[in-house]
matplotlib code that plots the C-alpha trace (Angstrom):
import matplotlib.pyplot as plt

x = [-19.9, -19.8, -16.0, -15.3, -17.1, -15.6, -12.1, -12.6, -14.0, -11.1, -8.6, -10.2, -10.3, -6.6, -5.8, -7.4, -5.7, -2.3, -2.9, -3.8, -0.1, 0.7, 3.6, 7.3, 9.4, 13.0, 15.9, 18.3, 21.1, 20.5, 22.8, 20.4, 17.3, 16.1, 14.1, 13.9, 10.3, 9.1, 7.5, 7.6, 4.2, 2.6, 1.4, 3.1, 2.7, 6.1, 6.5, 9.4, 11.8, 11.9, 8.2, 7.3, 4.1, 3.6, 4.2, 2.2, 4.3, 3.9, 7.2, 9.5, 13.0, 15.9, 18.8, 21.7, 20.4, 17.1, 13.7, 12.3, 8.7, 5.9, 3.3, 0.5, -0.8, -2.1, 0.3, 3.7, 5.6, 8.8, 9.3, 12.7, 13.0, 16.3, 16.5, 18.0, 14.8, 12.4, 10.9, 8.2, 6.6, 3.0, 1.5, -1.9, -3.5, -2.6, -3.9, -7.3, -7.7, -6.6, -8.9, -11.8, -10.9, -10.7, -14.1, -15.6, -13.9, -15.0, -18.6, -18.3, -16.9, -19.7, -22.3, -20.8, -20.8, -24.4, -25.7, -23.8, -25.3, -28.8, -28.4, -27.9]
y = [10.2, 6.7, 6.4, 9.6, 8.7, 5.3, 6.7, 9.2, 6.5, 4.2, 6.9, 7.7, 4.0, 3.6, 6.7, 5.2, 1.9, 3.5, 5.6, 2.5, 1.5, 2.0, -0.4, 0.4, -2.3, -2.9, -4.3, -7.1, -4.6, -3.5, -0.4, 1.1, 0.8, 3.9, 3.0, 6.6, 6.9, 4.4, 6.4, 5.3, 4.5, 3.4, -0.1, -1.7, -5.1, -6.5, -9.0, -11.3, -12.3, -15.9, -16.3, -16.7, -15.2, -11.5, -9.8, -6.9, -4.6, -1.4, 0.2, 1.7, 2.2, 0.8, -0.7, -1.6, -4.1, -4.8, -3.2, -3.2, -2.9, -4.6, -7.1, -4.5, -1.6, -3.8, -6.7, -5.6, -8.7, -7.4, -8.0, -7.9, -8.3, -8.3, -5.7, -8.4, -10.4, -7.5, -7.5, -4.9, -2.7, -1.7, 1.2, -0.1, 3.3, 4.4, 1.2, 1.6, 5.2, 4.3, 1.3, 3.5, 6.1, 3.4, 2.1, 5.6, 6.4, 3.2, 4.0, 7.5, 6.1, 3.6, 6.4, 8.4, 5.5, 4.5, 8.1, 8.5, 5.3, 6.3, 9.8, 8.4]
z = [-28.1, -26.7, -27.4, -25.7, -22.5, -22.5, -23.0, -20.1, -17.8, -18.6, -17.9, -14.6, -13.6, -14.5, -12.5, -9.4, -9.9, -10.2, -7.1, -5.1, -4.7, -1.0, -0.9, -0.6, -2.3, -1.3, -3.4, -2.8, -2.1, 1.5, 1.1, -1.5, 0.6, 2.4, 5.5, 6.7, 5.3, 8.0, 10.9, 14.5, 15.9, 12.6, 11.8, 8.8, 7.1, 6.2, 3.3, 3.6, 0.8, 1.9, 1.3, 5.0, 6.3, 6.3, 9.7, 11.1, 13.1, 15.0, 14.0, 16.7, 15.3, 13.3, 15.1, 12.8, 10.3, 12.0, 12.0, 15.6, 16.7, 18.5, 17.3, 17.7, 19.7, 22.4, 22.0, 23.3, 22.0, 20.4, 16.7, 15.2, 11.4, 9.6, 6.8, 4.5, 4.7, 3.9, 0.4, 0.9, 3.6, 3.3, 5.3, 6.5, 7.0, 3.5, 2.0, 3.6, 2.5, -1.0, -1.2, -0.2, -2.8, -5.4, -4.6, -4.6, -7.9, -9.5, -8.5, -10.0, -13.2, -13.4, -12.8, -15.7, -18.1, -17.2, -17.5, -20.8, -22.2, -21.2, -22.7, -26.2]

ax = plt.figure().add_subplot(projection="3d")
ax.plot(x, y, z, "-o")
ax.set_aspect("equal")
plt.show()
């Protein structure tokens, strides 16, 4: 009985961990990268290939080989990031929702394990 509950709880936990990926990674070959999934008006965190600091950006559009946006909703400073320097783009809103779902799921799994251990 214990093994069955532990197996189920570990499967649920791994499901939540796998679903917590809210990052789109980009390859070295710029021609293979599809930036069409970026939506104007959304906040993104862009990770650079050169290891410099991550940049937050309110995405506007793509102009040639550059991603164009502003530094934030209230900060209208223009941000231009070359596609060749982008390693990953993370959608901040999806990351928050997924983090919340992971915490709730982990609490549920913990409750199942504790109740199963007490039942024996």
